[in-house]
C-alpha positions in Angstrom: 0.0 0.0 0.0 1.3 3.4 -0.9 2.2 5.6 2.1 0.9 9.1 2.2 0.4 11.8 4.8 -2.8 13.2 3.3 -6.2 11.8 2.4 -7.6 12.2 -1.0 -10.6 14.6 -1.4 -13.3 14.2 -3.9 -15.7 17.0 -5.0 -17.5 18.7 -7.9 -19.5 21.9 -8.0 -22.3 19.9 -9.7 -23.4 18.5 -6.3 -25.0 21.9 -5.6 -28.4 21.5 -7.4 -31.7 23.3 -7.2 -34.2 21.3 -5.2 -36.4 24.2 -4.4 -37.3 25.2 -0.8 -36.1 22.2 1.1 -34.5 21.1 4.5 -31.6 19.6 2.6 -29.0 22.3 1.9 -27.1 21.3 -1.2 -25.1 24.4 -0.9 -23.2 22.7 2.0 -20.9 20.8 -0.5 -19.5 24.0 -1.9 -19.2 25.6 1.5 -17.2 22.6 2.9 -14.9 22.8 -0.2 -14.5 26.6 0.1 -13.6 26.4 3.8 -10.9 23.7 3.2 -9.4 25.8 0.4 -9.7 29.2 2.1 -8.0 28.0 5.3 -5.2 26.2 3.4 -6.1 22.6 4.4 -6.6 21.3 0.9 -5.3 23.0 -2.3 -7.8 23.6 -5.0 -5.7 21.5 -7.3 -5.7 18.6 -4.9 -9.4 17.9 -5.2 -10.3 15.0 -7.5 -13.4 15.4 -9.7 -15.6 12.3 -10.1 -17.0 10.8 -13.2 -20.6 9.6 -13.1 -21.1 6.0 -12.2 -21.6 3.9 -15.3 -24.8 2.0 -16.1 -22.9 -1.3 -15.5 -21.7 -0.1 -12.1 -25.2 1.1 -11.1 -26.7 -2.3 -12.2 -24.6 -4.0 -9.6 -27.1 -2.5 -7.0 -30.1 -1.1 -8.8 -32.7 -2.6 -11.1 -32.8 -1.7 -14.7 -36.5 -0.7 -14.4 -35.7 1.8 -11.7 -32.7 3.2 -13.5 -34.8 3.6 -16.7 -37.4 5.6 -14.7 -34.6 7.9 -13.4 -33.0 8.5 -16.8 -36.4 9.2 -18.4 -37.4 11.4 -15.5 -40.6 9.4 -15.0 -42.7 9.9 -11.9 -43.5 6.4 -10.9 -43.9 4.4 -7.7 -40.2 3.7 -8.0 -39.2 7.4 -8.0 -41.8 9.4 -6.1 -40.7 8.5 -2.6 -37.4 10.5 -2.9 -39.2 13.6 -1.5 -37.2 15.5 -4.1 -37.9 16.9 -7.6 -36.9 14.7 -10.5 -34.8 16.7 -13.0 -31.9 15.9 -15.3 -29.6 18.1 -13.2 -30.6 16.3 -10.0 -30.2 12.8 -11.5 -26.8 13.8 -12.9 -25.7 14.9 -9.4 -26.7 11.5 -8.0 -24.8 9.7 -10.7 -21.8 11.8 -10.0 -22.1 11.2 -6.2 -22.1 7.5 -6.9 -18.9 8.0 -9.0 -17.5 10.1 -6.2 -17.9 7.4 -3.6 -16.4 4.8 -6.0 -13.4 7.1 -6.4 -13.2 7.7 -2.6 -13.1 4.0 -2.0 -10.4 3.4 -4.7 -8.3 6.3 -3.3 -8.6 4.8 0.2 -6.9 1.6 -1.1 -3.9 3.6 -2.2 -3.9 6.6 0.2 -5.4 5.1 3.3 -8.3 7.6 3.4 -10.6 8.9 0.7 -12.9 11.7 1.7 -15.9 12.4 -0.4 -17.6 15.7 0.2 -20.8 14.2 -1.1 -22.5 10.9 -0.9 -24.0 8.9 1.9 -27.4 8.4 0.2 -28.2 5.3 2.2 -32.0 5.3 1.9 -32.1 4.3 -1.8 -33.2 0.7 -2.3 -32.3 -1.5 -5.3 -35.7 -0.8 -6.9 -36.8 2.6 -5.6 -35.9 5.9 -4.1 -36.5 7.0 -0.6 -35.7 9.8 1.8 -33.8 12.3 -0.4 -31.9 9.4 -2.0 -32.0 8.4 -5.6 -28.8 6.3 -5.9 -27.3 4.3 -3.1 -23.7 5.4 -3.6 -22.6 3.5 -0.5 -23.8 0.2 -1.9 -22.6 1.0 -5.4 -19.0 1.8 -4.3 -18.7 -1.3 -2.2 -20.3 -3.5 -4.9 -18.0 -2.1 -7.7 -14.8 -2.8 -5.7 -15.9 -6.3 -4.7 -17.0 -7.1 -8.3 -13.7 -6.0 -9.8 -11.6 -7.8 -7.2 -10.2 -4.7 -5.5 -11.5 -5.9 -2.2 -13.2 -9.0 -0.8 -14.9 -7.7 2.4 -16.2 -4.3 3.5 -17.7 -2.9 6.7 -20.2 -0.1 6.7 -20.1 2.2 9.7 -23.3 4.2 9.4 -23.4 7.1 11.9 -26.2 9.1 10.3 -29.2 10.1 12.5 -31.4 7.8 10.3 -30.9 4.1 9.9 -29.3 3.1 6.6 -32.3 1.0 5.5 -31.5 1.0 1.8 -27.9 -0.1 2.4 -29.1 -2.8 4.8 -31.5 -4.1 2.1 -28.9 -4.0 -0.6 -26.5 -6.3 1.4 -28.9 -8.6 3.2 -27.6 -12.1 2.9 -24.2 -10.9 1.6 -21.6 -12.3 3.9 -18.8 -10.2 2.4 -20.4 -6.9 3.6 -21.1 -6.1 7.3 -23.7 -3.3 7.7 -23.7 -1.5 11.0 -26.0 1.5 11.8 -26.2 3.6 14.9 -29.2 5.9 14.8 -32.2 7.4 16.5 -34.7 4.5 16.8 -38.0 6.5 16.9 -37.4 8.4 13.7 -37.6 7.8 9.9 -37.3 5.3 8.2 -39.1 2.0 8.5 -36.2 -0.1 9.6 -34.5 -2.9 7.6 -32.3 -5.3 9.6 -28.6 -4.5 9.3 -26.1 -7.0 10.5 -26.0 -4.8 13.6 -28.3 -2.0 14.6 -28.0 0.3 17.6 -31.3 2.2 17.9 -30.7 5.0 20.4 -33.5 6.5 22.5 -34.7 10.1 21.9 -32.4 12.7 23.6 -29.4 10.4 23.7 -26.3 12.5 24.6 -22.6 12.4 23.9 -21.9 9.8 26.7 -24.5 7.3 25.6 -23.7 7.8 21.9 -20.0 7.3 22.2 -20.3 4.4 24.7 -22.6 2.5 22.3 -20.4 3.2 19.3 -17.4 2.1 21.3 -19.1 -1.3 21.8 -18.6 -1.9 18.0 -15.3 -0.2 17.4 -12.9 -1.9 17.5 -14.5 -5.2 18.5 -16.9 -6.0 15.6 -14.6 -4.6 12.9 -11.6 -6.6 14.3 -13.7 -9.7 14.2 -14.9 -9.1 10.6 -11.4 -8.1 9.2 -12.6 -6.0 6.3 -10.5 -4.8 3.4 -12.3 -1.5 3.5 -14.4 0.5 5.9 -17.0 2.9 4.5 -17.9 5.5 7.1 -21.2 7.3 6.7 -20.4 10.4 8.7 -23.8 12.1 9.0 -24.0 15.5 10.7 -27.6 15.0 11.8 -27.1 13.4 15.2 -26.3 17.0 16.2 -28.3 18.5 19.0 -29.7 21.3 16.9 -30.7 19.3 13.8 -34.2 20.0 12.5 -35.0 16.3 11.8 -33.7 14.6 14.9 -34.0 14.5 18.7 -30.5 13.3 19.6 -28.4 15.6 21.8 -24.9 15.0 20.5 -22.8 18.1 20.5 -20.4 19.3 17.8 -17.6 18.1 20.1 -19.3 14.8 20.5 -19.4 14.3 16.8 -15.8 15.3 16.5 -14.9 12.6 19.0 -17.1 10.1 17.0 -15.1 10.9 13.9 -11.8 10.5 15.8 -12.9 7.1 17.1 -13.7 5.8 13.7 -10.9 7.4 11.7 -8.1 6.6 14.3 -9.2 3.0 14.5 -8.8 2.5 10.7 -5.5 4.4 10.5 -4.0 2.6 13.4 -4.8 -0.8 11.8 -4.0 0.2 8.2 -7.6 -0.4 7.1 -8.5 1.7 4.0 -11.2 4.1 4.9 -13.7 5.8 2.6 -15.7 8.7 4.2 -19.0 10.1 2.8 -20.8 13.1 4.4 -24.5 11.9 4.3 -27.2 13.9 6.1 -27.2 17.2 8.1 -30.1 19.6 8.6 -29.1 21.9 11.4 -31.2 25.1 11.9 -28.0 27.0 11.0 -26.5 25.6 7.8 -23.1 26.8 9.0 -23.3 24.3 11.8 -23.9 21.5 9.4 -20.9 22.7 7.3 -18.7 23.0 10.4 -19.5 19.4 11.5 -18.6 18.1 8.0 -15.5 20.3 8.0 -14.5 18.8 11.3 -14.7 15.3 9.8 -12.4 16.4 7.0 -10.0 18.0 9.5 -10.0 14.9 11.7 -9.0 12.8 8.7 -6.2 15.2 7.8 -4.9 15.4 11.4 -5.0 11.7 12.0 -2.9 10.8 9.0 -0.4 13.6 9.9 0.2 12.3 13.5 
Protein backbone atom coordinates (compact mmCIF):
# COMPACT_ATOMS: atom_id res chain seq x y z
CA UNK A 1 0.00 0.00 0.00
CA UNK A 2 1.33 3.44 -0.90
CA UNK A 3 2.24 5.61 2.07
CA UNK A 4 0.90 9.15 2.18
CA UNK A 5 0.39 11.77 4.83
CA UNK A 6 -2.76 13.24 3.35
CA UNK A 7 -6.16 11.83 2.43
CA UNK A 8 -7.61 12.18 -1.05
CA UNK A 9 -10.56 14.59 -1.36
CA UNK A 10 -13.34 14.22 -3.94
CA UNK A 11 -15.71 17.03 -4.98
CA UNK A 12 -17.48 18.65 -7.92
CA UNK A 13 -19.53 21.88 -7.99
CA UNK A 14 -22.27 19.87 -9.71
CA UNK A 15 -23.35 18.52 -6.32
CA UNK A 16 -25.03 21.86 -5.63
CA UNK A 17 -28.39 21.54 -7.41
CA UNK A 18 -31.71 23.35 -7.22
CA UNK A 19 -34.20 21.26 -5.24
CA UNK A 20 -36.44 24.18 -4.36
CA UNK A 21 -37.27 25.21 -0.80
CA UNK A 22 -36.08 22.21 1.14
CA UNK A 23 -34.54 21.14 4.45
CA UNK A 24 -31.60 19.56 2.57
CA UNK A 25 -29.01 22.32 1.90
CA UNK A 26 -27.14 21.25 -1.24
CA UNK A 27 -25.06 24.43 -0.85
CA UNK A 28 -23.20 22.67 1.96
CA UNK A 29 -20.92 20.82 -0.46
CA UNK A 30 -19.53 24.04 -1.91
CA UNK A 31 -19.20 25.59 1.53
CA UNK A 32 -17.20 22.63 2.86
CA UNK A 33 -14.93 22.79 -0.19
CA UNK A 34 -14.48 26.56 0.11
CA UNK A 35 -13.61 26.36 3.81
CA UNK A 36 -10.93 23.72 3.24
CA UNK A 37 -9.37 25.77 0.42
CA UNK A 38 -9.65 29.17 2.13
CA UNK A 39 -7.96 27.97 5.30
CA UNK A 40 -5.19 26.16 3.45
CA UNK A 41 -6.13 22.62 4.45
CA UNK A 42 -6.57 21.32 0.89
CA UNK A 43 -5.33 23.02 -2.26
CA UNK A 44 -7.82 23.63 -5.04
CA UNK A 45 -5.65 21.55 -7.35
CA UNK A 46 -5.69 18.63 -4.89
CA UNK A 47 -9.41 17.91 -5.22
CA UNK A 48 -10.32 15.01 -7.48
CA UNK A 49 -13.39 15.39 -9.69
CA UNK A 50 -15.55 12.28 -10.06
CA UNK A 51 -17.00 10.81 -13.20
CA UNK A 52 -20.62 9.61 -13.15
CA UNK A 53 -21.06 5.98 -12.22
CA UNK A 54 -21.60 3.89 -15.34
CA UNK A 55 -24.77 1.95 -16.05
CA UNK A 56 -22.94 -1.32 -15.49
CA UNK A 57 -21.73 -0.10 -12.11
CA UNK A 58 -25.20 1.05 -11.07
CA UNK A 59 -26.71 -2.25 -12.18
CA UNK A 60 -24.62 -4.04 -9.56
CA UNK A 61 -27.07 -2.54 -7.03
CA UNK A 62 -30.12 -1.05 -8.76
CA UNK A 63 -32.69 -2.63 -11.06
CA UNK A 64 -32.79 -1.70 -14.72
CA UNK A 65 -36.48 -0.72 -14.45
CA UNK A 66 -35.71 1.78 -11.71
CA UNK A 67 -32.71 3.23 -13.52
CA UNK A 68 -34.79 3.57 -16.69
CA UNK A 69 -37.37 5.60 -14.75
CA UNK A 70 -34.63 7.86 -13.40
CA UNK A 71 -33.02 8.46 -16.75
CA UNK A 72 -36.39 9.16 -18.38
CA UNK A 73 -37.42 11.42 -15.47
CA UNK A 74 -40.61 9.43 -15.04
CA UNK A 75 -42.67 9.92 -11.91
CA UNK A 76 -43.54 6.35 -10.91
CA UNK A 77 -43.87 4.36 -7.66
CA UNK A 78 -40.16 3.70 -8.05
CA UNK A 79 -39.17 7.39 -8.00
CA UNK A 80 -41.82 9.37 -6.08
CA UNK A 81 -40.68 8.52 -2.56
CA UNK A 82 -37.45 10.47 -2.92
CA UNK A 83 -39.19 13.59 -1.53
CA UNK A 84 -37.21 15.54 -4.13
CA UNK A 85 -37.93 16.93 -7.58
CA UNK A 86 -36.92 14.74 -10.51
CA UNK A 87 -34.84 16.74 -13.00
CA UNK A 88 -31.93 15.91 -15.29
CA UNK A 89 -29.62 18.09 -13.17
CA UNK A 90 -30.56 16.25 -9.98
CA UNK A 91 -30.23 12.79 -11.53
CA UNK A 92 -26.81 13.75 -12.90
CA UNK A 93 -25.73 14.91 -9.43
CA UNK A 94 -26.66 11.52 -7.97
CA UNK A 95 -24.81 9.67 -10.72
CA UNK A 96 -21.77 11.83 -9.98
CA UNK A 97 -22.12 11.18 -6.25
CA UNK A 98 -22.06 7.45 -6.91
CA UNK A 99 -18.93 7.95 -8.99
CA UNK A 100 -17.48 10.09 -6.21
CA UNK A 101 -17.95 7.36 -3.62
CA UNK A 102 -16.41 4.78 -5.96
CA UNK A 103 -13.44 7.12 -6.39
CA UNK A 104 -13.16 7.72 -2.63
CA UNK A 105 -13.08 3.98 -2.02
CA UNK A 106 -10.43 3.44 -4.69
CA UNK A 107 -8.34 6.29 -3.31
CA UNK A 108 -8.61 4.81 0.17
CA UNK A 109 -6.92 1.65 -1.09
CA UNK A 110 -3.87 3.63 -2.19
CA UNK A 111 -3.88 6.61 0.16
CA UNK A 112 -5.38 5.12 3.35
CA UNK A 113 -8.30 7.60 3.42
CA UNK A 114 -10.58 8.87 0.67
CA UNK A 115 -12.88 11.72 1.72
CA UNK A 116 -15.94 12.36 -0.43
CA UNK A 117 -17.58 15.72 0.24
CA UNK A 118 -20.82 14.23 -1.11
CA UNK A 119 -22.50 10.86 -0.92
CA UNK A 120 -24.02 8.85 1.88
CA UNK A 121 -27.43 8.40 0.23
CA UNK A 122 -28.20 5.28 2.21
CA UNK A 123 -32.01 5.26 1.91
CA UNK A 124 -32.10 4.32 -1.79
CA UNK A 125 -33.22 0.71 -2.34
CA UNK A 126 -32.30 -1.46 -5.31
CA UNK A 127 -35.69 -0.83 -6.93
CA UNK A 128 -36.84 2.56 -5.61
CA UNK A 129 -35.90 5.92 -4.15
CA UNK A 130 -36.49 6.98 -0.56
CA UNK A 131 -35.71 9.85 1.78
CA UNK A 132 -33.75 12.35 -0.40
CA UNK A 133 -31.88 9.42 -1.99
CA UNK A 134 -32.04 8.36 -5.64
CA UNK A 135 -28.83 6.29 -5.92
CA UNK A 136 -27.29 4.34 -3.05
CA UNK A 137 -23.69 5.39 -3.59
CA UNK A 138 -22.57 3.49 -0.47
CA UNK A 139 -23.78 0.18 -1.89
CA UNK A 140 -22.57 1.00 -5.40
CA UNK A 141 -19.03 1.84 -4.28
CA UNK A 142 -18.66 -1.34 -2.25
CA UNK A 143 -20.26 -3.52 -4.93
CA UNK A 144 -17.99 -2.15 -7.66
CA UNK A 145 -14.81 -2.80 -5.68
CA UNK A 146 -15.90 -6.31 -4.73
CA UNK A 147 -16.99 -7.06 -8.30
CA UNK A 148 -13.66 -6.04 -9.83
CA UNK A 149 -11.63 -7.85 -7.18
CA UNK A 150 -10.15 -4.75 -5.53
CA UNK A 151 -11.52 -5.87 -2.16
CA UNK A 152 -13.16 -8.99 -0.78
CA UNK A 153 -14.86 -7.73 2.37
CA UNK A 154 -16.24 -4.33 3.46
CA UNK A 155 -17.66 -2.94 6.68
CA UNK A 156 -20.19 -0.07 6.69
CA UNK A 157 -20.07 2.19 9.75
CA UNK A 158 -23.26 4.23 9.36
CA UNK A 159 -23.43 7.07 11.88
CA UNK A 160 -26.21 9.09 10.26
CA UNK A 161 -29.16 10.06 12.47
CA UNK A 162 -31.39 7.83 10.35
CA UNK A 163 -30.94 4.09 9.92
CA UNK A 164 -29.31 3.07 6.63
CA UNK A 165 -32.31 1.04 5.55
CA UNK A 166 -31.49 1.01 1.84
CA UNK A 167 -27.92 -0.12 2.40
CA UNK A 168 -29.13 -2.82 4.79
CA UNK A 169 -31.53 -4.12 2.15
CA UNK A 170 -28.88 -4.02 -0.58
CA UNK A 171 -26.55 -6.29 1.37
CA UNK A 172 -28.93 -8.59 3.23
CA UNK A 173 -27.58 -12.12 2.89
CA UNK A 174 -24.21 -10.91 1.57
CA UNK A 175 -21.58 -12.33 3.91
CA UNK A 176 -18.82 -10.20 2.38
CA UNK A 177 -20.37 -6.94 3.63
CA UNK A 178 -21.12 -6.14 7.27
CA UNK A 179 -23.67 -3.34 7.72
CA UNK A 180 -23.73 -1.45 11.02
CA UNK A 181 -26.01 1.48 11.79
CA UNK A 182 -26.24 3.61 14.94
CA UNK A 183 -29.24 5.91 14.76
CA UNK A 184 -32.24 7.42 16.53
CA UNK A 185 -34.68 4.53 16.85
CA UNK A 186 -37.95 6.46 16.92
CA UNK A 187 -37.44 8.35 13.71
CA UNK A 188 -37.60 7.85 9.94
CA UNK A 189 -37.26 5.35 8.23
CA UNK A 190 -39.09 2.04 8.51
CA UNK A 191 -36.16 -0.09 9.61
CA UNK A 192 -34.51 -2.86 7.60
CA UNK A 193 -32.32 -5.27 9.58
CA UNK A 194 -28.62 -4.46 9.29
CA UNK A 195 -26.05 -6.98 10.47
CA UNK A 196 -25.95 -4.83 13.61
CA UNK A 197 -28.28 -2.00 14.56
CA UNK A 198 -28.04 0.25 17.60
CA UNK A 199 -31.26 2.22 17.91
CA UNK A 200 -30.72 5.05 20.38
CA UNK A 201 -33.50 6.55 22.51
CA UNK A 202 -34.66 10.11 21.94
CA UNK A 203 -32.37 12.70 23.55
CA UNK A 204 -29.35 10.38 23.74
CA UNK A 205 -26.32 12.49 24.64
CA UNK A 206 -22.58 12.35 23.94
CA UNK A 207 -21.88 9.81 26.66
CA UNK A 208 -24.50 7.31 25.55
CA UNK A 209 -23.74 7.79 21.85
CA UNK A 210 -19.99 7.31 22.21
CA UNK A 211 -20.34 4.44 24.67
CA UNK A 212 -22.61 2.53 22.30
CA UNK A 213 -20.37 3.24 19.31
CA UNK A 214 -17.40 2.06 21.35
CA UNK A 215 -19.07 -1.34 21.76
CA UNK A 216 -18.63 -1.86 18.02
CA UNK A 217 -15.29 -0.15 17.43
CA UNK A 218 -12.95 -1.89 17.52
CA UNK A 219 -14.53 -5.23 18.49
CA UNK A 220 -16.91 -6.01 15.62
CA UNK A 221 -14.59 -4.65 12.94
CA UNK A 222 -11.61 -6.56 14.30
CA UNK A 223 -13.73 -9.71 14.19
CA UNK A 224 -14.89 -9.14 10.60
CA UNK A 225 -11.44 -8.15 9.24
CA UNK A 226 -12.60 -5.98 6.31
CA UNK A 227 -10.46 -4.80 3.42
CA UNK A 228 -12.31 -1.47 3.46
CA UNK A 229 -14.38 0.51 5.94
CA UNK A 230 -16.96 2.88 4.48
CA UNK A 231 -17.87 5.52 7.06
CA UNK A 232 -21.20 7.33 6.67
CA UNK A 233 -20.39 10.44 8.72
CA UNK A 234 -23.80 12.06 9.03
CA UNK A 235 -23.97 15.50 10.66
CA UNK A 236 -27.57 15.01 11.76
CA UNK A 237 -27.14 13.39 15.21
CA UNK A 238 -26.32 17.01 16.16
CA UNK A 239 -28.34 18.49 19.02
CA UNK A 240 -29.67 21.35 16.86
CA UNK A 241 -30.71 19.30 13.83
CA UNK A 242 -34.19 19.96 12.46
CA UNK A 243 -34.98 16.30 11.76
CA UNK A 244 -33.72 14.63 14.93
CA UNK A 245 -33.98 14.53 18.68
CA UNK A 246 -30.52 13.32 19.65
CA UNK A 247 -28.41 15.57 21.84
CA UNK A 248 -24.93 14.98 20.49
CA UNK A 249 -22.83 18.13 20.50
CA UNK A 250 -20.40 19.29 17.85
CA UNK A 251 -17.57 18.11 20.10
CA UNK A 252 -19.29 14.76 20.53
CA UNK A 253 -19.44 14.34 16.76
CA UNK A 254 -15.77 15.27 16.48
CA UNK A 255 -14.94 12.57 19.04
CA UNK A 256 -17.07 10.13 17.04
CA UNK A 257 -15.05 10.92 13.91
CA UNK A 258 -11.82 10.54 15.83
CA UNK A 259 -12.89 7.12 17.12
CA UNK A 260 -13.71 5.75 13.67
CA UNK A 261 -10.86 7.36 11.75
CA UNK A 262 -8.13 6.65 14.31
CA UNK A 263 -9.21 3.02 14.52
CA UNK A 264 -8.80 2.54 10.75
CA UNK A 265 -5.52 4.44 10.50
CA UNK A 266 -3.96 2.56 13.43
CA UNK A 267 -4.85 -0.78 11.83
CA UNK A 268 -4.02 0.25 8.24
CA UNK A 269 -7.58 -0.44 7.08
CA UNK A 270 -8.46 1.69 4.03
CA UNK A 271 -11.23 4.14 4.93
CA UNK A 272 -13.69 5.85 2.59
CA UNK A 273 -15.72 8.67 4.16
CA UNK A 274 -19.00 10.08 2.84
CA UNK A 275 -20.82 13.05 4.37
CA UNK A 276 -24.50 11.93 4.35
CA UNK A 277 -27.21 13.95 6.15
CA UNK A 278 -27.17 17.21 8.06
CA UNK A 279 -30.11 19.57 8.58
CA UNK A 280 -29.11 21.95 11.38
CA UNK A 281 -31.20 25.05 11.90
CA UNK A 282 -28.04 26.96 10.96
CA UNK A 283 -26.48 25.62 7.77
CA UNK A 284 -23.10 26.85 8.98
CA UNK A 285 -23.34 24.32 11.84
CA UNK A 286 -23.87 21.46 9.38
CA UNK A 287 -20.93 22.71 7.33
CA UNK A 288 -18.70 22.96 10.41
CA UNK A 289 -19.53 19.38 11.46
CA UNK A 290 -18.60 18.09 8.01
CA UNK A 291 -15.45 20.26 7.97
CA UNK A 292 -14.48 18.79 11.33
CA UNK A 293 -14.75 15.30 9.82
CA UNK A 294 -12.39 16.36 7.03
CA UNK A 295 -9.95 17.96 9.47
CA UNK A 296 -9.96 14.88 11.70
CA UNK A 297 -9.01 12.76 8.68
CA UNK A 298 -6.19 15.17 7.83
CA UNK A 299 -4.88 15.43 11.38
CA UNK A 300 -5.04 11.70 12.05
CA UNK A 301 -2.88 10.84 9.03
CA UNK A 302 -0.38 13.58 9.94
CA UNK A 303 0.23 12.33 13.49
